[in-house]
N, C-alpha and C positions, 0 to 999 in steps of 0.2 A: 452320451452318444460317442461311439468310437470314430476314429479317423476314417475308416473305410466307408461307414455309412454316410459320412459327410460327403465324401467324394462321389459316391454313386447316386445319392438321393437329392443332394442339395445343390447341384449344379444349376447354372442359369437355364439350360435346356429343360431339365426336369421341372424347374419352377414354372416355366411357361406351360408345361403339360399337366400340371397338377394344381390348378388355381384354388381348389377347395381345401387344400391341406391346412390344418389348424396350426397357427404359429403363436409363440408366447410373447406377443407384442406388449401386453399389459405388464408382464413380469419384468420386462426390460424398461419400463417407465414411459412407454408411449401411450397416448390417448387413442381411442378408436378412430377418431377423425384423422389423426396423424397417420395411423397405419393405413387407412383408406387412401390418404393422399399419396403415400409412398407407392401404393399399388397403381394409382393413376399415373404418377410420374414414370414408372417403369412399364406401364401397360401390361402388367402381370404381377403375381405376388413376388416378394423379394425372396432371394435365397436366405438361408439362415445367416450367412456371412454378411450379406447386404443389410439384413435386419439388425444385426449387431452394430454395424457401422452407423446406420441411420439413428438407432436408439441413442448411441453415444453422442453423435454430432448434433442431434436435435434436442439433447438435454438442455435444461435451463443454463447450466454452467457453460456449455460450449456454444450454444446458439444465440443467447441473449434474446430469446423469442418474446419475452415479456417486456424487455427494456428498449429494444431497437427503436421503436417509434418515438421514444423520448430522447434517447441518446443522439439521434441523428442531428439534433440542433447544434451539438458541439462542433460539427463540421463547418458551421457558419462563422465560427470565431476566426479572427485574423491569424494567419500563420506566421506573420512577421514578428520578430522581437527587435528590441533596440540594437542587437548585435547581428542580426541576419535572419534568414529564413529557416523555418522548421524543416529539417532534412528528412524526417519520417514522422508520421503522426498516427492518428487513430486507424486501426486496421492492421498495423504491423505488430510484430512481437513486442516492441517497445518504442516509445517516442525517442527521437533523436534531435537535439538542439545544438545549433552552432553557438560556441562560446568564445569565438575569436581566435586569432593566431593559428588558424588552420585546424583547431581542435573542435571536437564535438563531444557531447555527453549523451548517453542514453539512460533513461530511468523509467521505472514502472513499479506500481504496487499491486499486489494480488492477494487473494484470500485462500486460506486453507483451514476453514473454520470447523466444519463437521469432522473431517479426518482427525483433527487435533483433539476433538472431544472423545472420539472412539479410541484412538491410540495417541496420547499426548506427545510422547517423544518422537515417534516416527512421523506423525502428522505435521508437527512443527518443523522437524528436520527437513522433510521433503518439500515443505513449503519454501524453505530457503533454497533448496536445490533447484526447484522449478523456476523461481524468479531469476536465479542466477543464469540458468540456461536461456531464458528469454533475452537476457542482456547479451550473452554469448552469440546468440543467433543474429544479432545486428552487426556482428564483426568487431565487437568491443571487448576490451579486457575489463572484467568486473573489478571495481576498486573499493566498494563499501556496501554494507547492508544496513537496514533499519527494521525495527519490528514493532508496529503499533498493536497492542494487546488489550483485550477486554475480558474480564473474568466476573464471576458472580460474587456474592458477599465474601469478604476476606475470611470470615470465621466459619464458613460453610464447609462441611467435610469434603464435598466434591471439589471445592476449590483447592483443598490440600492435595487432592489426587491430580488435578489437571495442571495447575500452575507449575509445580516443580518439574513435571515431565516436559511441558512446553518449553520452559526456560532451558532445561538441559538439552532438548532437541535443537533449539536455535543455536546455543553455544557449541554443542558437539559438532554440528555440521559446519557452521560458519567459522569456528576456530580452526577446524581441520582443513578448511579451504584456504586458510590464511587471509581471510577478509575481515577488516575491521568493522565492528558493529558500532555505528556512530550516533545512534539515537533511536527515538520511538516514544511510545507511551505505555503506561500500565494503569488501567482504570478498573475499579471495582464497582459493580452495581448489580442489584438483585435481578435486573432484567436479563442479564447474561448468564444466569445461574445454570440453566440447562443448555446453553448455547454460547460458549465462549467464542470470541473473535480472535483469530490469529492471522493477522495481515503481515505481509513481508514486502519490503521494498529493496531494490538493488539499483546501484548506480554503476555505469561503466564508462570508460573513456575510449576514444578512437580518433584517428585522423579522418578528415572528410573523405579521403579517397579509399578508406577501408570499409565504408558502409556496405553492408550486405543485406539483401532482402529475400523474403521467402517466396520464390516462384520457381516453377519447373519449365524452363524454356529451352528451345534448341532440340529439334528432332535428332534422336540418336544419342543425346546426352544420357549418362548413366545415373541411375538412382542408387545411392549408397547409404546403407544403415551402418552406423558405427557407434561404438561405446559399449555399454554393458549388454549382456545377453538378456533376452526377454524371458520373464518368469510369470508365475501366477500371483505374485504378491500384490499387484496393483490392479487386478481385473475389476472393472467397474469403478474403482477408485473415486476420485473427486468428481468425475462427471455424473456419477449416480448419487453419491453422498450429498453433493451440493445442490441437488435438484429435488429434495424432499425434506419436509419438516420432520423433527423428532417427535415421537409420542412422549407422553408424560414419563413413561418408564425408561426412556432412553431411545437410541436409534433403532428403528425397525429394520432398516437395511444395513447390513454390515459387510459390504464387500471388503476384500483384503486391502487394508491401507498400505500404500507403497512403502517399501523399505529402502532407505537411502544408504549410499556408500560415498561419503565425502571425499575419500582419497581417490576413488575412481573418477569423481567429478573434477577434482583438481588436475588430474592427468588429462582429462578431456578438455579442460580449459586451455592448457598449454598446447595440446595437440591442435585444437581449433585455431589458435593464434598462429601456429606454424603453417597450417593449411592456408589461412588467409594471406600470410606473408609470402607464401610461394605462388599465390595467384591461381590455385587449382580448384577453386569453388565458384560455381556459377550461381547457385542458389542454396539456401540452407534453412532448416526448420528444426526447432527443438521438439522432442517428444515429451509432452506433459499431459494435461487433461485430454483424453481421447486417444492417446497413444498413436499407434500406426494408422488408425482410422482418420485421425486429425491430420497427421503429417502428410500422408499420401493425398488425401482429398484437397487439403488447402494448397499444397504445392502445385498440384495439377490444375486446380481451379484458377490460381493466380498466374499460370503459365500461358503459353500460346498454342498448346496442343493437348494431347492426351498423355496417358502414362500406362505402362504395363509393368506389373510387379509379380514376381514368383514368390509367394508367401512361404513356401517350404524352404527357401534359402535363409530365412531369418534365424540367426543363432539363438538357441533356446537353452535356458537353465533346466527346463522341465520338458522332456520329450513327449509327455502325454497331453500337452496342450492341444486343443482343437483349433482350427482356423479362426473360429469366432472368438475364442479366448485370446489368441495371439493379436487379433485386431483390436480387442478391447483392453488389453493389458496396458497399464500405466506404469510399468516398471521404470525405474529412474535411470539417470546418467546415459541417455541415448539421444543421438542426433541423426538427422537425415540430410544428405547433401546431394546436389545435382552437379555432376562432374562431366566435362567434355571427354570424349573417348581418348583423345591424344594426351590427356592429363591424368588418366586413371592410374597409370603406373606410378607417377609421382605422388599422387594422393595416397595410394596404398603403401608406398614406401615410407611416407611420413607417419601414417597411423601405425605401421609396423614398428617404426623406431620408438614410438611412445608406448608400444605394447597395448594398443587399443584395437580391439577386434573390429573388423570391417567386412561387410558383405555386400556385393553388388546384387541388388534385388531385381533390377530391371532397367527400363529406359524410357525416355520421353518419346512419344510417338506422334505421327502427323494426324492422328484421329482426334476425336472429341471426347472419348470416354476414358475413364479409369477402369482398367481391366486387371483383376487379380486372379491368379491361378493357384491351385494347390495340387501338386503332383500331376500337373498337366491338365487338370480339370478347371474350367473357368467357373469361379465361385462368386465373382463380383464383376458386373459390367454396368457401370452407371456414368451419368454425366457428373463430374466431380462437384460442379457448382451446386447441384441439388442436395449434395451431402453437406458441403462446407458452408455455403453462403445463402442458400435459397430455402432454408427451412421455414417452419411456421413463424408467422409474425402476429402476435396477439395485441389487440387494443383492449387490454383488461378493463373491466368496469372500475370507475373511480368515484369515490364518495367521501366527502369530508366527514371525519368521525363526529358522531353526535356528542360524545363526551368532551370535546375540545373546549366548548364555550365555558362549561363549568370549571374546567381546569384553569383556563386563563383568568377567570375572575378570582381564583384562590391565590391572591398575591402574598408574597412574603411580608408585606406591610403589617400583617396581623401578628407576626411572630415577635416574641419579646426580645428586645435588643439588650445585650449584656451591659452590666455596669463595669465589670473588670475586663478591659480590652486586652490586657496582657495575658490573662488566663485563657481568653478566647483564642489568642494567637498560638499559645502552646497547644491547645486542643486541636487546632487546625493543622499545625505542623506534624502532629502525631496521627492525623486522620489517614485512612487508607489511600485516598487519592492524592494527598499532598505530602505524605511522608517520604523520606529518603528511600530511593529504590536501588541503592548500591548493592543490596543483597542479590538482586537480579543482575545488574549491569557488571558487577565484578566477576560474573561467570562468563562474560564476553570479553574477547580481546579487542580493545578499542583502538590500539595504536600499532598493530602489526602492519608491515610494509613501510612504516616510517613516514607516511604522507598524511596522517591524520593531524590536522591543526587543532581541531576542537571536537569534543564529543560530549555525550551525556556527562554531567547534568546541565550543560549550557544550552542556550536557546535553540541552536541548530548544530548539526554536525557539519564539519568543514574538512574537505580533503583536497590536497594538492594534486592537480592533474599534470602540470608540466613542471618538472623539477628545476629546469633552467630559469624560467621566467617567474615561477611562483603562481601562475594562473591556477585557479581552483574554483570549487563550487561549494556552496552551503545548501543544505537540505533540511527540511523540517516536515513532520507530519503532525496533524492535530485534528481533534474533533471533540466536541462536548455533546454527547447524545441526549442529555437532558434538554439542551436548547432545541435540538431537533424535534424532540417530543412535543415541546410547547409550541414551536413554530418551525416546521421543516424548511420553509423558504429562507427565513432568517438564520436558522441553525446552520444551513449549508454555507451561507455567506460568512457567518461567524467562524466556522471552521477554516475556510479559505483565508479570512482576514488574519486569524491568529498565526497560521502557518506562514503567510506572506510577511507578517510582522516579525516573526522569529528569524526568518532569513535576513530581513532588512537590518535588524539590530546589530548584526555582525559587520555590516557595511556592504553586504552583497546586493547586487541588482537583481530583483526577482525576474525570472524569465519564463517559467513554464510550470504547468500543473499536471499532476497525475492523481487519480482518485480511486478509492475502493469503496463502493457504495453498498453498505451492509444493511439489509432490510429483512422483514418478515416475509410471509407468503404473498406472492403476487396475485394469488387467487382471492385475497382479502381486499375489497374495494378501498378500505381505509388505508391499508399499507400502500396501495398503488397511488392514492392521493398524496401520501407522504413522499413517495418516490418522485411523482411528477413535480411536486413543489420543490423538492431538493434539486432536481435537475434544472428547473427554471431558475432557482436561486443561484446555483453555480454558474449557469450560462450568463445571467445578467451581471453577476459580479465580475466574472472574467472579462466580459465585454467592456465594463467600465474601467477595469484595471489595465486593460490592453494586454492580457496574458493568455496564451493558448492552452487548451487541454490537449495533451499529446497522447493520452491513452489511459488505461486503467482497467477496472474490473467491476462487475456487478455481482454481488452475492445475495441471492434471495433465499427464502425458506429458513431464515434464522429465527426459528421460534420453536417452542416446546408446547405441544398441544395447541391451545388457542392463544398462548401468551407469546407475543412477538417482542423482539428486542426493541429498544428505542431506535429510531432512525439514526444510523451511525455512518455518515459519509466522511470517511477518513480522507483528508486532503493533504497531498504532498506538494510542496513548492520547492523548486530549485532555483537558486540564484548564482551569479558569477562574481568572483573577486579577481581583479587584475593581478593581485599578489596576496596570497593568504596571510603573509606576514603582517599585513595592515589590519587584519580582522580584530574585533574587539570582544573580550570575554565578559562574563556576567558578574564577576565578584568584585567586592571592595578589597583591593589588595595592598593599598598604601594609605597612610594616615595623612590628614590635612587636605584632602581633596573635597571639592564642592559637589554636593549631591543635588540633583535637579530632577523634577518631575515634568515630563512632556505630556501634553494633551489635557483634556478637560474631564472632570469627574462628575457624574450624575448619580442620583439615587437609583441604582440598578443592581438589585440583589437576587431577583427571581432566577431560579435555575442555577444559581451559583453555589460555590462550595460551602459558604457559611450556612445557607439554608439547608443544604443537603447533609453536611457532616454533623452539624450541631442539632438540627431539628428534624432531619429525615423528611424534609418538605420539598415538594416539587409542584409548582403552580405559578400562575402569573404569565408574564411575557419576558422573553430574554432581552438582554441589552440591545440598545439601538445600534444598527449597523450604519457606519459612516465611511463609505469606501473612498470618498474624496479625501477625508482626513487620513485614512490609512495610506493612500498613495502619497500624500504630502509628507507624512511621517517617514515613509520609505525613502523618498527623495532627500529628505533632511539627513537621514543616516548615511546614505551613499556619499553625500556632499561632506558631511562632518568627518566621516572616517577617512576619506581621501585627503582631507586637510590635516589629519592626525590630531584632532581636537579632543577625542574621547579616551578616557582611561578604562571605562567599563560601560556596559549597556545591558539592560534586561527588560524584556517586555512585561507588561502587566496583563494577566489573564486570570487563571484559576486562583481564587483567594485574594485577588486584588493587590493593592499597594502593600498591605501587611505582609503577604507571602513573598512578594518581590523583594521587599526590604530584608526579610529574614533570610531568604536564599542568597541575597547579595552579600550579607555580612558573613554567612556561614561558608559560602563558596570561597570568599577571599580571605577570611580569617581576621577581618578588621571591623570593629564596631562603628557606630555612627551616633552623632548628636543632632537631633532634628527638631524642627518646629513646623507643624502643619498649618499654622495661621495663614500663610499666603494662599494656600489652596482653599481653606475654609472660607476666607473672606471673598476670594475671587469667584468661587463656584457656588457659594451660598449653601454649604452643606455642613454637617457636624463631623466630629472626629471619627465616629463609627463608620459613617458612610465613606469618608475619605479613605479609611483603611481597608474596608471589605467590599466595596462596590466593585463590580467587574465590567465597568465601562470600557469601551474599546478604544483603539487608536492611542494608546498610552504606553509610555516606557519610562524607565528609570535610568539616568546616566550620571557619570561623574566626569569632572575635568580637573586637571592638576594645578591650575593657577588662575588668578584673576584675569590675566591677559587672554588666556584661552577661553575663559568664561565670556569675556567681551566679544570675542570672535564668534563664539557659539550662539550668543544672543542674536548676532547679525544673521547667522545662517538660519536660525529659527524664524526670524522675521521674514527673511527672503522666501521661505517655504510656507509661511502662515501656520507655524506650529506653536501653540501656547506653551510657555515655559514658566515654571515656578521654582524658586530656590528654596530647598528644604533645610539645608544645614551642611555639616562637614563629616568626613570619616575620621574616627579616632577611637582609641581605647578597645575594650573587650566587652562592651555592652551595646545593646540597641536601646537608645534613649530617645523618647519622643516627648517633648515638653508638655507636662500636664496630662499625659495620656498613659505612658507605660515606661518601665525600665526593666529590661531582661538581660541577664548575663548570657553571653554566647554559649557557654558550657551548658546552661540549663536548656537553651533552645536546641542545641545539638543532641542532647540526651533525648528530648521529646521527639525530635525529627528522625533519629536513626534507630530507635528501638522497635518500631512497629513490625517491620517485615520479619525480623529474626524472631520476634515473639510468636508469630503465627507459623513460620516455616522453618524455624530451627537454625 
């Protein structure tokens, strides 16, 4: 359709006069009842431009139409933290948390799953770009990124296509922005074979007074689009791709995946910070999923009036784009600001200084509607709330899967336990999920900007926020999808508990949660049962831990044909350190230190890495969740680290004590001589269980002297944390009395060879 036919046939007036005109609502992803609802809202058929806007904004990705009824309970969590009030929460571009001393941090995790399967490099790169702009839109400077990733089998040909492209995209965009990549995860599992998960997290810092929100208020204030020009590279983009399952042969809908320009985004970051510093921005919104449709409708809906926009003023890379395509385009590196008339010259002077193109598209009005024109013709005239926030809300059918009972009775107890525990440890160290991932992380710049205190492979990433005081934050993301498959309620809590524990082991006080809930089709009652259980598990756990959920993302339709991924609620936890210099690393770096195990060990191997990597088994019930023990352990760490008692700390999770010990000796380069007898006698278990159980609320620590040990025992008793002395650090071997002796060199060879063997 050419531009002239759009302006003469698809105006609001003509739409009112031609109610029977057929429209391609199904091709745009709308259901018939949704299309009829749009007609009811407008009291006429929509123009093609309005239809484009509603189709994008009512997509699963933008509207949360299948998850809203469940997510609303997160709003009942307390917004207070030990350091102050949540400054911005669910519903904003990203959550903002007070971390003390007048500083705040904003953080959020989102998905770019399907685009990264279609175009691995650009899908992953623009996933980083999009989450960074969410952080920018809060008035913050981005300071670090993280990337939780899930792929299919490590030896599958399509994994060899997807993984290298995704990693290059993350590194290429993040490195070019000059942002350190401080952590994340890489998990391989057959369930992600046709549907990899590419989640991206960003952290930003700001002073309290610099907080900005997304709203268009103040009649007469100008609407300004600035950044890159709009092109056809992102039309339909994530809003369509994330709202439909893939068929067995691959994606059926292939809208153009967005193409990123990290250097343009870097300039945009600095330009935005200058605009904030100059006080010339009244409201701001990034352009991500939904593009201009999202930015205009959300800003107007959150404001106190209407908005008028002249769409033909949008700077274009492709002059042939129709109004519908301009509204749907998800081209990258774009922002929209609301600017007072008396500040517009100063605003444009700053964008000009940074060589960032800016165009005044319209203004805030005293009416109620969002009105968009195209060469003088009105092509959109809607109440913005009906587009942005009042879309369909579904209470999808929920049914507990019939197969679950049989799966839960298939415990790992029936699996043959090994005689050679040392050989088992070498096998696990070389397994895809536990092997060294430096082939990936070495492609990321982890220390750019000079404020990274700690990064992969340590338990959490730590960045300094205030260079004078040393105030900083620790962040971790975690999730075991196998646990979620066995028990989605417990699986969500286990994901939260591990991430919470990873932050705490550094000495940071856990403050806030963000989550990316990755699931199959919401039209499957079994998937919706998993989702409902996951949300309930997260809510109950956050309530008990006293920690708010500040925002996140839901990603549905992660399945190929009838095969859904395991429920994968990636949970990010952020904690605060008064001074990052006090944080504790995870390696044994000196000889003669005392090695201690915190927590209790039970026979809990179902869903764990031993059953998965050695036997390919998944059944039974996941480890018991003990949130009171997790909270006590976190309080112990904050206390012990502030006293300067610990020389290392490492959480126990995937692979249990055996992997924690192996990683500690490999990370620090110092061996250990240990005896498991105190744990075996106290907990009534055998050596195999002690090494490979994945019981929760446990950690491995070292102290440098007997006097520090005495003080640490007192701290453990104060917080009710069980403690067992295992031995001392020494030499170049890992020696466990009567169980195994392994040279560090042999362990390192097993641990580091896997990724390069498959990916070169």
